[in-house]
Steps between C-alpha positions, in 0.01 A plus 500: 500500500779740586673417174199608293474828691868567435449428130210742482701768677800437273293520181315809624835674534594431137464810289387325180255232405497305176207413279528208260230597250368349180282644226374430146478126561251249636450294812461136390508162671817298459428180303696273732354588838223758438668771707456849360789678332551821306563438129631745243519873537771669701626450853712767668624610841434848636676624814327790673535686825301334777308826553369502141136599464253310287488787247879514471519123451234506227689778318825298514319193365338709226841637400635147479206341316387789286133474595273560801470195722295340771730352764425159650736330742543137595506440872814315615304203632270468196522387137426714193132410529474751788600848388425797723398823325711794614330834442601723791778580742327285763486198266868542415595528868302183579680302228842624615411414861391149399826440314696635798314264732511181292801532272705810587774458238276403208415724207135601485348304210269719290301458182404807299183522295416779252243748623169475316411858422166612639485766231475253212168553326367224280318597184130551570304203359211727407399857562142379547610325818600841640192698403128430489412689183571410137860557406709411204866437521807415305732379771788260462803407699706817574814334367346434158327826419553854623181671379174425678156645436229521760153599387247546775136602440572724205817663629844385400834515665816413315809426694848384428567240764863412540493391860254351749450831681343651187271199471408545865419869444275406206317248717455764771369741234246237390389446859457877555306523171267225621430693822423815302814685608764655278 
């Protein structure tokens, strides 16, 4: 018992911690024994100051990977089937504390997943599903065609849509038109 306490104290005094992180691959079962393993992609080591914040860590991982990531860490006593989502300073501190307690000299094993943007707007399947009055449309996938025409109850609005925000503004315009506003 005393030995573990000394290990925790020793590791707490270290100024850096290391993350062994993988990205752009897959977690698959090994054919021989069924244990999970990380296949493909990239695996790297990142040494950071023990006082690193969650935001600072995410920026360092972004700089290394080249894209925004969600951070998930493997607990030292678990397999890759149990990954803990880390999304705050408190989560990060809890993972570091667990590694200090169970395996003080081990690198923190992390798997990075690309962030799914909440701002992605899918093409609208039909304008009629957004409004209750007759509407005609010529709407296709934004990547295929840049000019869209919206014709609503006798009035027309032409718009050059080159990004999802413009499409969103046109949808908002249609909704305002339906409510009688301008």
